[in-house]
C-alpha positions as CSV (number, residue, x, y, z in Angstrom):
1,M,114.5,74.0,91.5
2,L,113.8,77.6,90.5
3,M,117.1,79.4,89.8
4,G,118.7,81.9,87.4
5,E,118.3,85.6,86.5
6,Y,116.2,86.7,83.5
7,S,115.6,90.2,82.2
8,H,112.3,91.0,80.4
9,S,110.1,94.0,79.7
10,L,106.4,94.4,80.6
11,D,104.1,95.1,77.7
12,V,101.6,97.9,77.7
13,K,99.0,95.7,79.3
14,G,101.2,94.8,82.2
15,R,102.1,91.3,80.9
16,L,105.6,89.8,81.5
17,I,107.1,86.8,79.7
18,M,107.8,83.8,82.0
19,P,111.2,82.4,80.9
20,A,110.9,79.0,79.3
21,K,113.4,77.5,81.7
22,L,111.2,78.4,84.6
23,R,107.8,77.4,83.2
24,Q,108.0,73.7,83.9
25,D,108.8,74.3,87.6
26,I,106.4,77.2,88.3
27,G,103.6,75.6,86.3
28,D,101.0,77.0,83.9
29,K,99.1,78.5,86.9
30,F,100.9,80.0,89.9
31,I,100.4,82.4,92.8
32,L,101.8,85.9,92.7
33,T,101.9,88.1,95.7
34,K,103.8,91.0,97.4
35,G,107.2,90.0,98.4
36,L,109.8,91.4,100.7
37,D,112.5,94.0,99.9
38,G,110.3,95.6,97.2
39,C,109.8,92.6,94.9
40,L,107.0,90.2,94.1
41,F,107.0,86.5,95.0
42,A,105.7,83.8,92.6
43,F,105.0,80.4,94.0
44,S,104.0,77.2,92.2
45,Q,100.6,75.8,93.3
46,T,102.4,73.2,95.4
47,E,104.8,75.7,97.1
48,W,102.0,78.1,97.7
49,L,100.1,75.4,99.6
50,N,103.2,74.8,101.7
51,F,103.5,78.5,102.4
52,E,99.8,78.8,103.1
53,E,100.0,76.1,105.7
54,K,102.8,78.0,107.5
55,L,100.7,81.1,107.4
56,K,97.7,79.2,108.9
57,S,99.9,78.0,111.8
58,L,100.7,81.6,112.9
59,P,98.9,82.7,116.1
60,L,96.0,85.0,115.7
61,S,96.8,86.6,119.0
62,D,100.1,87.9,117.7
63,K,99.8,91.3,116.0
64,N,103.0,90.8,113.9
65,A,101.8,87.4,112.8
66,R,98.4,88.9,111.7
67,N,100.2,91.7,109.8
68,F,102.5,89.1,108.1
69,V,99.5,87.1,107.0
70,R,97.7,90.2,105.7
71,F,100.7,91.4,103.8
72,F,101.1,88.2,101.8
73,L,97.4,87.2,101.4
74,S,95.9,90.6,100.6
75,G,97.6,90.9,97.3
76,A,97.8,87.3,96.3
77,T,96.4,86.3,93.0
78,E,96.4,83.3,90.7
79,C,98.2,83.9,87.4
80,E,98.1,81.9,84.2
81,I,100.7,81.7,81.5
82,D,99.2,82.3,78.1
83,K,100.2,80.6,74.8
84,Q,102.9,83.2,74.2
85,G,104.4,82.5,77.6
86,R,103.2,85.7,79.2
87,F,101.3,86.4,82.4
88,L,99.4,89.5,83.6
89,I,100.7,91.3,86.7
90,P,97.7,93.1,88.3
91,N,98.0,96.8,88.8
92,N,98.2,96.6,92.6
93,L,101.2,94.3,92.4
94,R,102.9,96.3,89.7
95,E,102.6,99.4,91.9
96,A,103.8,97.5,95.0
97,A,107.0,96.5,93.1
98,K,107.3,99.7,91.1
99,L,107.2,97.7,87.9
100,E,106.8,99.9,84.8
101,K,109.0,98.6,82.0
102,D,112.1,96.6,82.7
103,A,111.8,93.7,85.1
104,I,114.2,91.0,86.4
105,I,112.9,87.5,87.3
106,I,115.2,85.5,89.6
107,G,114.8,82.0,90.8
108,V,115.5,81.5,94.5
109,G,114.8,77.8,95.0
110,T,111.1,77.4,96.0
111,R,109.9,80.7,94.5
112,L,110.5,83.3,91.9
113,E,111.1,87.0,92.7
114,I,110.1,89.7,90.2
115,W,112.0,93.0,90.6
116,N,112.0,96.4,89.1
117,K,115.3,96.3,87.3
118,E,116.8,99.3,89.1
119,T,115.7,98.1,92.5
120,W,117.2,94.7,91.8
121,E,120.5,96.2,90.7
122,R,120.7,98.2,93.9
123,C,119.9,95.2,96.0
124,D,122.3,93.0,94.1
125,E,125.1,95.5,94.7
126,E,124.5,95.5,98.4
127,I,124.8,91.7,98.7
128,S,128.3,91.0,100.0
129,A,129.7,87.5,99.6
130,D,131.9,88.0,102.6
131,E,129.0,88.9,104.9
132,I,127.0,86.0,103.6
133,A,130.0,83.7,104.3
134,E,130.3,85.0,107.8
135,N,126.6,84.4,108.5
136,M,126.4,80.9,107.0
137,A,127.1,79.2,110.3
138,N,124.2,81.1,111.9
139,L,121.9,79.8,109.1
140,G,123.0,76.2,109.7
141,I,125.0,76.0,106.4
């Protein structure tokens, strides 16, 4: 399971270190794409196939479904971790997540999220444990 929070900096070429604790679960090759809330999503090959199947099942006749599929697939790319534990984040994805220097990688179970440090800090501050607790029943937890 992908979990934890890790802080790293992008190098001048746009490469980011994949934390050693996450490498085994994400794999040497993984899929990186635009995520929600201003971050990037990283999926292992297996989890990407699961996600892709869900995307394929969405109805073509539904405009929201088409936009959802476009959003995730248009920026998706396969990344490979090099011998130094780094991977390249393409320009379009760096721009989408406003990644320039400092980044935060968080594990959220089946995927990783890669955030601009300031964006993550704002988002993290807005997360209320009390609100989450109140909504857990609605989520079936």
